[in-house]
N, C-alpha and C positions, 0 to 999 in steps of 0.2 A: 260061695257067693260073698262071704265076709271079706275074704282076701282081695276080691275083685273089686268091690267099693272101697277097700282101705286105698287100693292102688290108684283107682278113678280120684278119690280125694285128695291126695297127695300131688297127683298129676296137674289137677286144677289149681291147688294151691301153687304149685310150682310155675304153671302157666300163668297165674296171676303176677307172680313176682316178675317174670318175664315181660307181662303187659304193661309194668310200671315203666319201662323202658321203651318199648316199641309201640309205636302209635296204632300199629294194626290190629292190636289186641286189648280187649278192655280188662286190665289188670284186676283191679279190685271186685268187679262182678264175677270173674272167674274164680276168684279166691273164695267170694262168699258160696259160689255153687258147690265148692269144695267143703266149705263147713256143711252145707245143705245136706250134701251126700254123706258125711260123717253123722250128722245128726240121725239120717234115715238108718244109717248102718247100725245105730244103737250102741256105740261104744261109751266106755267111762273113762273119767280121768283117774289118777294113781289113787284117789281117795274112794274110788268106786261109784262116783257120781256121775249120773248121765249128764249130756248137754242138754240144757233147759231150753224150752221154746223162746222165754224172754232173753235169754243171752243171744240167741240166734236172731231175735228180732231187732236186738240193740246193734248187732253188727250189720244187719241190713240197713238200719239208720245210717251208721259210719258209713258204710259203703255208698250209699246214696249222696250222702254230705261230701264225701272224698270225690265221687265222680263230678258233681256239681261245681265243686271247688276248682277241679282240675281244668274246666271250662271257663270260669269267671277269673280266676287269679291271674293267668297270664296276660289277659287283656288288660287288666288294672296295673300290673307291673309295667307293661308296656307302655300306658299312658303316663304311669310316673316317670318314665324316661322319656315323656316329650314324643313318645312314637303314635303312629297313625295305625289304622288296620293293616296298613301295607306292611308294617314291621311284624306283626302276627302272621300274616300271610306268607311274607318270605321267611320267616322263622320256620313256619310248619314246612314250606317247600324245601328249605335247606335241611330240615331234619329228616324228611322222607328221602332225599338225594344221598344225604350221609350215611343212610343204612348200608350204602354200597362199599364204604370206606372203613378202614378200621377206626378204632376210638383211639385217641379223642379227636383226631381231624375227621372223623366222620360225623356223628350224630351233633357233637357238640360245635366243632367248628364250622360246620356247614350250615347249623341253626344261626349262628350269629352272623357269618357270611350273608346268608339268605335275608335276614332281617335288614342288615346293613344295605345292601343292593336294593333291595325293594323300597327303603326309605330315600335312598339317593335317587333311583330313577322314577319312582310312581310319585311319592310324595313332594319330590324335587326338595328336598333338604340340603343343608350343608353336609359336609363330612363328618364335622364335629356334631351335629345334632343327629345324623344318622347313627354315628357311633353309640351315643348317648341312648338313643331309642333301641338299638342292635342289643345292648348290654342290659336294658330293662326288659326287652322280651326274652333274653336267655335267663334272666334271673327269675322270671315267671315261670319258664319252663323247668328250672331246677327246683323251684318250690312245689310245683304240680307234681313232678317226678318225685320229689321226696315224701309228700303226703301219700302219694298212691304206694310207692314203696313200703314206706312205714305200716300202712293199712294191710297191704297184702302180706307182709312178712309176720306181722301179729296173727292175722287169720292161719297161715300156714302153721304157725306155732299151735294154735289150737287145734287144728286138724290132727296134727301129730299127738298133740295131749290126749284127745278123745278117741284115737285109734287105738 
């Protein structure tokens, strides 16, 4: 049973890393579930100390903060770029469409193109304004992805340490 729980914990941590990039998976919450499995497994770190409840709760707080920031920050970056809600919607639609294409033309290129087209067509902005808004939306996407990746990678590290 120990081996099974260890495998589940690592798989959840790895799924959390994937979820940092793929919008269909909740990255940091999956990684935190991996930490929870490692906690209940009862493993210890290299000095023989078990994972503490306080440590687990701190990471729960970080997970909640990162998840909330992932929803707030892209909109904020889009507004900094002069974009409307259409840029955010277009970036998300482009990101989902980009899952079908290889990187970087896929998620990255389609996210920028989706925000640009949405601003141009629905917000009726000029090409220059639309480019600025789409780059703001893309910067928000990068920041959100970065904080999710950093949090999920750190949690995977601790999952491995405590197994």
